N, C-alpha and C positions, 0 to 999 in steps of 0.2 A: 247122904243123901237120902231124900223122901219119897215118899211113894208118890207123890204128887210129879215130881221133878224128873223121876225115873222112867215114869209112864208118858209124862208129855213129851220126853226124849224119844222113847221106844216108837211113842204115833205120831209125830212128825214124819213130815212127807214131803217131798220133792214136788212142786207146782209146775204148772205151765209155763206162769210169773217165773219162778228161778230158772229153768231155760230156756226163757227165749231172754233173759238179760243176760243169762253168761255167753248165745248167741251173736247176742246186738239186733234182734227180730223182734217184731209184735208177735202177744200171746196169739192172735188170729195165724197168724201165718205156722204158728207150733200145731194152731188146731185141725189149719188146715191139711198142713202135713202130715197129721195123726188119718184122714177122713180114709175111707174105703178107697184105692185107684179108681176105679171105676164111675164115683161123686162128681159131681160138676164143679164142686168149687173145690176139689182136691187140689195140692199142690206141691209143688218137691221140697224135700224135704232143706232145711237149713245144709250150707258150706260149712263142711266139719264138725256136723254133726254126730259122728259116732266120736272122734276124740273129745269134745266136749260133754257126751253124755256120761262117758266111760270114765271123765273127771268125775260129775257128778256125781258119778255113784260109787267110785272109791272115794270120796269123801264121806261120804253118808257110811258106806262100809266103816270105815275107821272111827267114826261118830258111835256109833253100837260098839262097837269093839273097844271102846274106852268105855261106854256106859257097863259092858256086860262084865267088864273088869273091874270096877269101880262098886258094884254087885257086889262083887265075889269079894271083897277085903271088907 
C-alpha cells in the first residue's frame, strides 16, 4: 500500500448521501433532520436511523482497523 492509497482511505468519510441511501430517504431528509429542533425546516429523523447509523459506523471502523493492520505489516 502506498501513501496516497493509505491516506485516501484514512480521509474517506461517510457523507449525507451514504446515510440517505442506506435509509432509503432523500439527502434533504437527512439535512432537515440534522437541523436544530426549533428550525422551521426541521424534520424528525428517519425510522431506524439508529441501527443504520451504527452499521455504517461499524463498517467505517472495520475499514480503519484493516488500514492500520496493513500499515503495520
